[in-house]
KOLMI-83021 format. One record per atom (N, C-alpha, C): x, y, z; residue in three letters. Coordinates in steps of 0.1 Angstrom, whole numbers, padded with zeros to 4 digits, always signed. Layout:
<rs>
XYZALA ...
</rs>
This chain:
<rs>
+0593-2447-1212UNK +0587-2436-1219UNK +0594-2423-1215UNK +0603-2418-1223UNK +0610-2406-1219UNK +0608-2396-1230UNK +0599-2386-1228UNK +0596-2377-1239UNK +0591-2364-1233UNK +0578-2364-1230UNK +0572-2351-1225UNK +0577-2340-1234UNK +0584-2332-1231UNK +0592-2323-1240UNK +0605-2330-1241UNK +0606-2343-1242UNK +0619-2349-1242UNK +0622-2356-1255UNK +0614-2365-1259UNK +0617-2373-1270UNK +0625-2385-1265UNK +0618-2397-1263UNK +0625-2408-1258UNK +0617-2420-1260UNK +0617-2430-1250UNK +0611-2442-1252UNK +0606-2449-1240UNK +0597-2458-1241UNK +0592-2466-1230UNK +0601-2478-1228UNK +0604-2481-1216UNK +0609-2494-1212UNK +0624-2496-1214UNK +0631-2487-1220UNK +0646-2488-1221UNK +0652-2475-1217UNK +0665-2476-1214UNK +0672-2463-1210UNK +0683-2461-1221UNK +0681-2451-1229UNK +0691-2449-1240UNK +0705-2447-1234UNK +0714-2456-1239UNK +0728-2454-1236UNK +0731-2457-1221UNK +0722-2464-1214UNK +0726-2467-1200UNK +0716-2475-1193UNK +0719-2478-1180UNK +0710-2486-1172UNK +0697-2478-1168UNK +0686-2484-1167UNK +0674-2477-1164UNK +0675-2470-1151UNK +0682-2475-1141UNK +0683-2469-1128UNK +0693-2458-1128UNK +0701-2456-1138UNK +0712-2446-1138UNK +0706-2432-1136UNK +0711-2425-1126UNK +0706-2412-1122UNK +0713-2401-1132UNK +0707-2400-1143UNK +0712-2390-1153UNK +0701-2386-1162UNK +0702-2374-1168UNK +0692-2370-1177UNK +0693-2378-1190UNK +0682-2381-1196UNK +0682-2388-1209UNK +0687-2378-1220UNK +0696-2383-1228UNK +0703-2375-1238UNK +0693-2368-1248UNK +0682-2375-1251UNK +0672-2369-1259UNK +0664-2357-1252UNK +0662-2359-1239UNK +0656-2348-1231UNK +0665-2336-1231UNK +0678-2338-1229UNK +0687-2326-1229UNK +0687-2320-1243UNK +0687-2327-1254UNK +0687-2321-1267UNK +0675-2313-1270UNK +0663-2318-1266UNK +0651-2310-1268UNK +0651-2297-1260UNK +0656-2298-1247UNK +0656-2287-1239UNK +0666-2276-1245UNK +0677-2281-1251UNK +0686-2271-1257UNK +0680-2265-1270UNK +0672-2273-1277UNK +0666-2267-1289UNK +0656-2256-1285UNK +0648-2258-1273UNK +0639-2248-1269UNK +0647-2236-1265UNK +0658-2237-1258UNK +0667-2226-1254UNK +0672-2219-1267UNK +0677-2227-1277UNK +0683-2221-1288UNK +0673-2212-1296UNK +0660-2216-1295UNK +0650-2207-1302UNK +0650-2193-1297UNK +0651-2191-1284UNK +0651-2178-1279UNK +0665-2170-1281UNK +0675-2178-1284UNK +0688-2172-1286UNK +0691-2169-1301UNK +0687-2178-1310UNK +0691-2178-1324UNK +0680-2172-1333UNK +0667-2173-1329UNK +0656-2168-1337UNK +0651-2154-1331UNK +0648-2145-1340UNK +0643-2132-1336UNK +0630-2133-1329UNK +0626-2123-1320UNK +0613-2123-1315UNK +0603-2119-1325UNK +0590-2122-1322UNK +0585-2128-1310UNK +0588-2143-1309UNK +0591-2147-1297UNK +0595-2161-1295UNK +0582-2169-1291UNK +0581-2181-1297UNK +0569-2190-1295UNK +0569-2194-1280UNK +0580-2197-1275UNK +0582-2201-1261UNK +0596-2196-1256UNK +0597-2193-1243UNK +0610-2190-1238UNK +0612-2199-1226UNK +0623-2206-1226UNK +0625-2217-1216UNK +0639-2216-1210UNK +0641-2206-1201UNK +0654-2205-1194UNK +0655-2216-1184UNK +0644-2221-1178UNK +0645-2232-1168UNK +0651-2244-1174UNK +0647-2248-1187UNK +0651-2260-1193UNK +0666-2259-1195UNK +0672-2248-1199UNK +0686-2246-1201UNK +0693-2248-1188UNK +0688-2242-1177UNK +0694-2243-1164UNK +0694-2257-1159UNK +0683-2264-1161UNK +0683-2278-1157UNK +0693-2287-1165UNK +0694-2285-1178UNK +0703-2293-1186UNK +0717-2290-1183UNK +0720-2277-1180UNK +0734-2273-1176UNK +0744-2279-1186UNK +0744-2276-1199UNK +0752-2282-1209UNK +0767-2278-1209UNK +0770-2267-1201UNK +0783-2262-1201UNK +0786-2253-1213UNK +0797-2246-1212UNK +0801-2237-1223UNK +0803-2244-1236UNK +0800-2237-1247UNK +0802-2242-1260UNK +0791-2251-1265UNK +0779-2252-1258UNK +0769-2261-1262UNK +0763-2257-1276UNK +0764-2245-1279UNK +0758-2240-1292UNK +0767-2245-1303UNK +0779-2250-1301UNK +0788-2255-1311UNK +0786-2269-1314UNK +0777-2276-1306UNK +0774-2290-1309UNK +0768-2292-1323UNK +0772-2302-1330UNK +0766-2305-1344UNK +0751-2305-1344UNK +0744-2310-1333UNK +0730-2311-1333UNK +0723-2298-1329UNK +0731-2287-1327UNK +0726-2274-1324UNK +0729-2264-1335UNK +0733-2269-1347UNK +0735-2261-1358UNK +0723-2252-1361UNK +0725-2239-1360UNK +0713-2230-1361UNK +0705-2231-1374UNK +0712-2233-1385UNK +0706-2234-1398UNK +0699-2247-1400UNK +0707-2258-1398UNK +0702-2271-1401UNK +0690-2275-1392UNK +0689-2270-1380UNK +0678-2274-1371UNK +0667-2264-1370UNK +0666-2255-1379UNK +0656-2244-1378UNK +0642-2250-1378UNK +0639-2259-1388UNK +0625-2265-1388UNK +0622-2274-1376UNK +0633-2281-1372UNK +0631-2290-1361UNK +0628-2282-1348UNK +0636-2272-1345UNK +0633-2265-1333UNK +0620-2257-1334UNK +0616-2253-1346UNK +0603-2246-1347UNK +0592-2256-1343UNK +0594-2268-1348UNK +0584-2279-1344UNK +0584-2281-1329UNK +0596-2281-1323UNK +0597-2284-1309UNK +0590-2273-1300UNK +0593-2260-1304UNK +0587-2250-1296UNK +0572-2248-1299UNK +0568-2252-1311UNK +0553-2251-1315UNK +0546-2261-1307UNK +0551-2273-1306UNK +0543-2284-1298UNK +0543-2280-1284UNK +0554-2275-1278UNK +0554-2271-1264UNK +0544-2260-1261UNK +0544-2250-1270UNK +0534-2239-1268UNK +0520-2244-1270UNK +0517-2253-1279UNK +0504-2258-1281UNK +0499-2265-1268UNK +0508-2274-1263UNK +0504-2281-1251UNK +0502-2271-1239UNK +0511-2261-1238UNK +0509-2251-1227UNK +0495-2245-1228UNK +0492-2240-1240UNK +0479-2233-1242UNK +0468-2242-1239UNK +0469-2255-1243UNK +0458-2265-1240UNK +0456-2267-1225UNK +0467-2268-1218UNK +0466-2270-1204UNK +0460-2258-1197UNK +0465-2246-1201UNK +0460-2234-1195UNK +0445-2233-1198UNK +0441-2236-1210UNK +0426-2235-1214UNK +0418-2245-1205UNK +0423-2257-1204UNK +0415-2267-1197UNK +0415-2264-1182UNK +0426-2259-1176UNK +0426-2254-1162UNK +0416-2243-1160UNK +0415-2234-1170UNK +0405-2224-1169UNK +0391-2229-1169UNK +0389-2241-1174UNK +0375-2247-1174UNK +0373-2256-1162UNK +0383-2256-1153UNK +0381-2264-1141UNK +0388-2277-1140UNK +0396-2281-1150UNK +0404-2293-1149UNK +0415-2291-1140UNK +0418-2300-1131UNK +0428-2298-1120UNK +0439-2308-1120UNK +0440-2316-1131UNK +0450-2326-1131UNK +0457-2326-1145UNK +0471-2326-1145UNK +0478-2325-1157UNK +0490-2336-1156UNK +0490-2345-1165UNK +0499-2356-1165UNK +0509-2355-1177UNK +0522-2355-1174UNK +0532-2355-1185UNK +0539-2369-1185UNK +0535-2376-1195UNK +0541-2390-1196UNK +0555-2389-1203UNK +0565-2395-1197UNK +0578-2394-1202UNK +0583-2379-1201UNK +0583-2374-1189UNK +0584-2359-1187UNK +0598-2354-1191UNK +0608-2361-1190UNK +0621-2356-1194UNK +0624-2343-1187UNK +0628-2333-1194UNK +0631-2319-1189UNK +0620-2310-1192UNK +0607-2315-1192UNK +0596-2306-1193UNK +0596-2296-1182UNK +0593-2283-1185UNK +0594-2272-1175UNK +0581-2264-1174UNK +0570-2270-1177UNK +0557-2263-1175UNK +0555-2259-1161UNK +0559-2267-1151UNK +0557-2264-1137UNK +0565-2252-1133UNK +0577-2251-1139UNK +0586-2240-1136UNK +0582-2227-1143UNK +0577-2229-1155UNK +0574-2217-1164UNK +0560-2211-1161UNK +0551-2220-1156UNK +0537-2215-1155UNK +0532-2218-1141UNK +0539-2214-1130UNK +0534-2217-1117UNK +0521-2210-1113UNK +0518-2200-1121UNK +0505-2193-1118UNK +0493-2201-1121UNK +0495-2211-1131UNK +0484-2220-1134UNK +0481-2230-1122UNK +0492-2235-1117UNK +0491-2244-1106UNK +0485-2237-1094UNK +0488-2224-1092UNK +0482-2216-1081UNK +0467-2216-1081UNK +0461-2218-1093UNK +0446-2219-1094UNK +0441-2233-1092UNK +0449-2242-1087UNK +0444-2255-1083UNK +0448-2266-1091UNK +0458-2264-1101UNK +0462-2275-1109UNK +0473-2284-1103UNK +0471-2297-1103UNK +0481-2306-1098UNK +0489-2312-1110UNK +0502-2312-1110UNK +0510-2316-1122UNK +0517-2329-1118UNK +0515-2340-1126UNK +0522-2352-1124UNK +0532-2354-1135UNK +0545-2354-1132UNK +0555-2357-1142UNK +0560-2372-1140UNK +0558-2380-1150UNK +0560-2394-1150UNK +0572-2398-1158UNK +0582-2404-1152UNK +0594-2408-1159UNK +0601-2420-1151UNK +0611-2425-1158UNK +0619-2436-1152UNK +0626-2431-1139UNK +0629-2440-1130UNK +0634-2436-1117UNK +0648-2428-1118UNK +0657-2433-1126UNK +0670-2426-1127UNK +0669-2411-1131UNK +0663-2409-1143UNK +0662-2395-1148UNK +0653-2387-1138UNK +0643-2393-1132UNK +0634-2386-1123UNK +0642-2381-1111UNK +0650-2390-1105UNK +0658-2386-1094UNK +0668-2375-1097UNK +0674-2376-1109UNK +0684-2366-1113UNK +0677-2353-1115UNK +0665-2352-1120UNK +0657-2340-1122UNK +0653-2334-1109UNK +0649-2342-1099UNK +0645-2337-1086UNK +0657-2330-1080UNK +0669-2337-1080UNK +0681-2331-1074UNK +0684-2318-1081UNK +0683-2317-1094UNK +0686-2305-1101UNK +0677-2294-1097UNK +0664-2297-1096UNK +0654-2287-1092UNK +0658-2281-1078UNK +0662-2290-1069UNK +0666-2286-1055UNK +0679-2278-1056UNK +0689-2282-1064UNK +0701-2275-1065UNK +0700-2261-1070UNK +0690-2259-1079UNK +0688-2246-1086UNK +0679-2237-1077UNK +0674-2243-1066UNK +0665-2235-1058UNK +0651-2234-1064UNK +0648-2242-1074UNK +0634-2242-1079UNK +0625-2250-1071UNK +0630-2260-1065UNK +0622-2268-1055UNK +0611-2277-1062UNK +0605-2285-1054UNK +0594-2294-1058UNK +0582-2291-1050UNK +0573-2282-1054UNK +0562-2278-1045UNK +0552-2289-1044UNK +0543-2288-1034UNK +0533-2299-1032UNK +0525-2302-1044UNK +0522-2293-1052UNK +0513-2295-1063UNK +0520-2302-1075UNK +0533-2304-1074UNK +0541-2310-1084UNK +0545-2324-1079UNK +0540-2334-1086UNK +0543-2348-1082UNK +0552-2354-1092UNK +0564-2357-1088UNK +0574-2364-1096UNK +0572-2379-1094UNK +0567-2386-1104UNK +0563-2400-1102UNK +0573-2409-1110UNK +0582-2416-1102UNK +0591-2425-1108UNK +0584-2439-1111UNK +0585-2444-1123UNK +0578-2456-1126UNK +0586-2465-1135UNK +0582-2478-1135UNK +0588-2488-1143UNK +0578-2489-1155UNK +0582-2484-1167UNK +0573-2484-1178UNK +0571-2499-1183UNK +0579-2508-1179UNK +0576-2522-1183UNK +0567-2529-1173UNK +0564-2522-1162UNK +0555-2528-1152UNK +0542-2521-1151UNK +0536-2520-1139UNK +0522-2514-1138UNK +0524-2499-1135UNK +0529-2492-1146UNK +0531-2478-1144UNK +0518-2470-1142UNK +0507-2475-1148UNK +0494-2468-1146UNK +0490-2469-1132UNK +0492-2480-1126UNK +0488-2482-1111UNK +0497-2473-1103UNK +0510-2472-1107UNK +0519-2463-1099UNK +0514-2448-1100UNK +0509-2445-1111UNK +0505-2431-1113UNK +0492-2429-1105UNK +0483-2438-1105UNK +0471-2437-1096UNK +0475-2436-1082UNK +0485-2445-1078UNK +0489-2445-1064UNK +0496-2431-1060UNK +0501-2424-1070UNK +0507-2411-1067UNK +0497-2400-1065UNK +0484-2403-1068UNK +0474-2393-1065UNK +0465-2390-1077UNK +0468-2395-1089UNK +0459-2392-1100UNK +0445-2398-1098UNK +0435-2390-1099UNK +0421-2395-1097UNK +0415-2397-1111UNK +0414-2410-1114UNK +0408-2413-1127UNK +0394-2410-1129UNK +0387-2407-1118UNK +0373-2403-1119UNK +0371-2388-1121UNK +0382-2381-1122UNK +0381-2366-1124UNK +0388-2363-1137UNK +0384-2353-1145UNK +0390-2350-1158UNK +0405-2346-1156UNK +0413-2349-1166UNK +0427-2346-1166UNK +0431-2343-1180UNK +0442-2336-1181UNK +0450-2335-1194UNK +0462-2344-1193UNK +0464-2352-1203UNK +0475-2361-1204UNK +0483-2357-1217UNK +0496-2355-1215UNK +0504-2351-1226UNK +0516-2361-1228UNK +0518-2365-1240UNK +0529-2374-1244UNK +0535-2369-1257UNK +0546-2361-1256UNK +0552-2356-1268UNK +0566-2361-1270UNK +0569-2364-1283UNK +0583-2369-1286UNK +0585-2383-1282UNK +0574-2391-1281UNK +0575-2405-1276UNK +0571-2416-1285UNK +0560-2414-1293UNK +0554-2425-1300UNK +0563-2431-1310UNK +0572-2424-1316UNK +0581-2429-1326UNK +0590-2440-1321UNK +0593-2440-1307UNK +0601-2450-1301UNK +0594-2463-1297UNK +0581-2463-1298UNK +0572-2473-1293UNK +0568-2483-1304UNK +0565-2495-1300UNK +0558-2504-1309UNK +0543-2500-1310UNK +0537-2504-1320UNK +0523-2501-1322UNK +0515-2507-1310UNK +0518-2519-1305UNK +0511-2525-1294UNK +0512-2516-1281UNK +0524-2511-1279UNK +0526-2502-1267UNK +0518-2489-1268UNK +0518-2484-1280UNK +0510-2472-1283UNK +0495-2474-1280UNK +0490-2485-1286UNK +0476-2489-1284UNK +0473-2490-1269UNK +0482-2497-1262UNK +0480-2499-1247UNK +0479-2486-1240UNK +0488-2477-1243UNK +0488-2464-1236UNK +0475-2456-1240UNK +0471-2456-1252UNK +0459-2450-1256UNK +0447-2455-1249UNK +0446-2468-1248UNK +0435-2475-1241UNK +0434-2471-1226UNK +0445-2470-1220UNK +0446-2466-1206UNK +0441-2451-1204UNK +0446-2442-1212UNK +0442-2428-1211UNK +0427-2427-1214UNK +0422-2435-1223UNK +0408-2433-1227UNK +0399-2437-1216UNK +0404-2444-1205UNK +0395-2448-1194UNK +0393-2436-1184UNK +0400-2425-1186UNK +0399-2414-1177UNK +0385-2408-1178UNK +0381-2400-1168UNK +0368-2395-1167UNK +0364-2387-1179UNK +0352-2387-1183UNK +0347-2378-1194UNK +0351-2364-1191UNK +0355-2357-1202UNK +0361-2344-1201UNK +0376-2343-1201UNK +0382-2355-1201UNK +0397-2355-1202UNK +0402-2353-1216UNK +0414-2348-1217UNK +0420-2346-1230UNK +0434-2352-1231UNK +0437-2359-1242UNK +0450-2365-1244UNK +0456-2358-1256UNK +0468-2354-1255UNK +0475-2347-1266UNK +0489-2355-1267UNK +0491-2359-1279UNK +0503-2366-1282UNK +0509-2363-1296UNK +0522-2364-1298UNK +0528-2362-1311UNK +0529-2376-1318UNK +0530-2375-1331UNK +0533-2388-1339UNK +0542-2384-1350UNK +0550-2393-1354UNK +0559-2391-1366UNK +0553-2396-1378UNK +0553-2387-1389UNK +0547-2391-1402UNK +0558-2400-1409UNK +0554-2408-1418UNK +0563-2416-1426UNK +0572-2407-1434UNK +0584-2411-1437UNK +0594-2403-1443UNK +0589-2397-1456UNK +0582-2405-1464UNK +0577-2400-1477UNK +0566-2389-1475UNK +0560-2387-1463UNK +0550-2377-1461UNK +0557-2364-1456UNK +0570-2364-1454UNK +0577-2352-1448UNK +0581-2343-1460UNK +0582-2330-1458UNK +0586-2321-1468UNK +0599-2326-1474UNK +0601-2326-1488UNK +0613-2331-1494UNK +0626-2325-1488UNK +0625-2312-1485UNK +0637-2306-1480UNK +0641-2310-1466UNK +0631-2316-1459UNK +0634-2321-1445UNK +0637-2336-1444UNK +0635-2343-1455UNK +0637-2357-1454UNK +0651-2361-1450UNK +0661-2354-1455UNK +0675-2358-1452UNK +0677-2356-1437UNK +0672-2345-1431UNK +0673-2342-1417UNK +0667-2353-1409UNK +0655-2358-1414UNK +0649-2369-1407UNK +0657-2382-1408UNK +0663-2384-1419UNK +0671-2396-1421UNK +0683-2396-1411UNK +0689-2384-1409UNK +0700-2383-1400UNK +0695-2386-1386UNK +0683-2380-1382UNK +0678-2383-1369UNK +0675-2398-1367UNK +0670-2404-1377UNK +0666-2418-1376UNK +0679-2427-1374UNK +0689-2423-1382UNK +0702-2431-1381UNK +0709-2428-1368UNK +0708-2416-1362UNK +0714-2413-1349UNK +0706-2421-1338UNK +0693-2421-1339UNK +0685-2429-1329UNK +0689-2444-1330UNK +0690-2449-1342UNK +0693-2463-1343UNK +0707-2466-1337UNK +0717-2457-1340UNK +0730-2459-1335UNK +0731-2458-1320UNK +0722-2451-1314UNK +0721-2449-1300UNK +0714-2460-1293UNK +0708-2470-1301UNK +0701-2481-1295UNK +0686-2478-1293UNK +0681-2466-1298UNK +0667-2462-1296UNK +0661-2460-1310UNK +0659-2470-1318UNK +0654-2467-1332UNK +0640-2462-1332UNK +0637-2455-1342UNK +0623-2451-1345UNK +0615-2463-1349UNK +0604-2466-1343UNK +0597-2479-1345UNK +0583-2476-1352UNK +0577-2465-1350UNK +0563-2463-1354UNK +0561-2450-1361UNK +0555-2451-1372UNK +0551-2439-1380UNK +0537-2440-1384UNK +0530-2429-1385UNK +0515-2429-1388UNK +0512-2417-1397UNK +0503-2420-1406UNK +0497-2409-1414UNK +0486-2404-1405UNK +0481-2392-1407UNK +0470-2386-1398UNK +0458-2395-1398UNK +0453-2401-1409UNK +0441-2410-1408UNK +0444-2422-1399UNK +0456-2427-1400UNK +0460-2439-1392UNK +0460-2436-1377UNK +0465-2425-1373UNK +0466-2422-1359UNK +0451-2418-1354UNK +0443-2412-1362UNK +0429-2410-1358UNK +0422-2423-1356UNK +0424-2432-1365UNK +0417-2445-1364UNK +0421-2452-1351UNK +0434-2452-1348UNK +0439-2458-1336UNK +0433-2452-1324UNK +0432-2439-1323UNK +0426-2432-1312UNK +0411-2436-1310UNK +0404-2436-1321UNK +0389-2439-1319UNK +0388-2454-1315UNK +0396-2463-1320UNK +0395-2477-1317UNK +0399-2479-1302UNK +0407-2470-1296UNK +0411-2471-1282UNK +0400-2467-1273UNK +0390-2460-1278UNK +0378-2456-1270UNK +0376-2442-1268UNK +0384-2433-1274UNK +0382-2419-1273UNK +0369-2415-1281UNK +0361-2406-1276UNK +0349-2403-1282UNK +0351-2393-1294UNK +0362-2386-1294UNK +0365-2376-1304UNK +0380-2375-1306UNK +0385-2373-1318UNK +0399-2372-1320UNK +0401-2362-1332UNK +0412-2354-1331UNK +0415-2345-1342UNK +0430-2344-1344UNK +0433-2342-1357UNK +0447-2340-1361UNK +0451-2326-1361UNK +0462-2322-1354UNK +0466-2308-1354UNK +0479-2308-1363UNK +0478-2302-1375UNK +0488-2303-1385UNK +0499-2292-1383UNK +0510-2294-1389UNK +0521-2283-1389UNK +0515-2270-1395UNK +0507-2272-1405UNK +0501-2260-1412UNK +0493-2252-1402UNK +0485-2259-1393UNK +0477-2253-1383UNK +0486-2246-1373UNK +0497-2252-1369UNK +0506-2246-1359UNK +0513-2234-1365UNK +0516-2235-1378UNK +0522-2223-1385UNK +0513-2211-1385UNK +0500-2214-1388UNK +0490-2203-1389UNK +0488-2197-1375UNK +0488-2206-1365UNK +0485-2201-1351UNK +0496-2194-1345UNK +0509-2198-1347UNK +0520-2192-1340UNK +0530-2185-1348UNK +0530-2187-1361UNK +0541-2182-1369UNK +0537-2171-1379UNK +0524-2169-1380UNK +0519-2159-1390UNK +0525-2145-1387UNK +0529-2139-1398UNK +0535-2126-1397UNK +0550-2125-1395UNK +0556-2137-1393UNK +0571-2137-1391UNK +0577-2134-1405UNK +0588-2127-1404UNK +0595-2124-1417UNK +0608-2132-1419UNK +0611-2140-1409UNK +0623-2148-1409UNK +0621-2162-1416UNK +0609-2165-1419UNK +0606-2178-1426UNK +0606-2190-1416UNK +0607-2188-1403UNK +0607-2199-1394UNK +0593-2205-1394UNK +0593-2218-1395UNK +0580-2225-1395UNK +0583-2240-1392UNK +0573-2247-1386UNK +0575-2261-1382UNK +0574-2270-1394UNK +0580-2282-1392UNK +0579-2293-1402UNK +0567-2302-1399UNK +0562-2308-1410UNK +0551-2318-1408UNK +0557-2332-1404UNK +0570-2333-1402UNK +0575-2346-1398UNK +0569-2352-1386UNK +0567-2343-1376UNK +0560-2347-1363UNK +0549-2338-1361UNK +0537-2344-1360UNK +0525-2335-1358UNK +0517-2340-1345UNK +0506-2335-1343UNK +0499-2337-1330UNK +0485-2343-1332UNK +0481-2351-1322UNK +0468-2356-1321UNK +0462-2352-1308UNK +0450-2347-1308UNK +0442-2344-1296UNK +0430-2353-1295UNK +0428-2360-1284UNK +0417-2369-1283UNK +0410-2366-1270UNK +0397-2368-1270UNK +0388-2365-1259UNK +0381-2377-1254UNK +0379-2378-1241UNK +0371-2389-1235UNK +0357-2385-1234UNK 
</rs>
């Protein structure tokens, strides 16, 4: 599971061995889209993520990459920064209500810990869960950049094909206390069985816990002008050996969450994100409904 703010998958390492100490290519791409938002789009910016760009260290000329085309990726990067901001806001809100545990499944190059250390200073413990290779690479990058790994940040290397939940608990997650669990950019790479299993595990957390995840809508549910961009993404993922496997309509993902044991679930649409974060913009920047959000409560 490599996503978090990454976009990746459970159980396989795209383009390499699971133990290879390197950043996942999807994690790098998403970090660069977050950075591109602050460089290519006028303010106000939905999120600013200099730390992600420093971690990725893409070298000169990264903005000339085909997947960084400023025009073609506008809706995609708007979706990426909107989901990141939504999760940020949710974690900050829950921390303000006393929740002290935040889990990022498939953390990739997620930078909440670097961007919002003041939240952790109020007692929040952050668990970043990822495969051993990318996790080791990220730890070294944090040290090299002088950002460090404070005590409240737990980098949890796991085998997602094994007892990863037990590994998370062994790292200090207290299932008897409320937590926020985030999994973004992940479900499209998983089988339905794997998604259901993850949902059921998270639903066992203490009452008052919150699960936030993205899901990919079927191609025919995406805006017509965005369907070709999605086809390109799907073809690229397939060529890289990480095909998109699962798509859901909002009613389907809500049904799955309730069946997994969550007491409440709601769909957060692209229209909602647009109203919340993009109202008043004159540049036309807005997220696509290709990938939307589910929030579920225990």
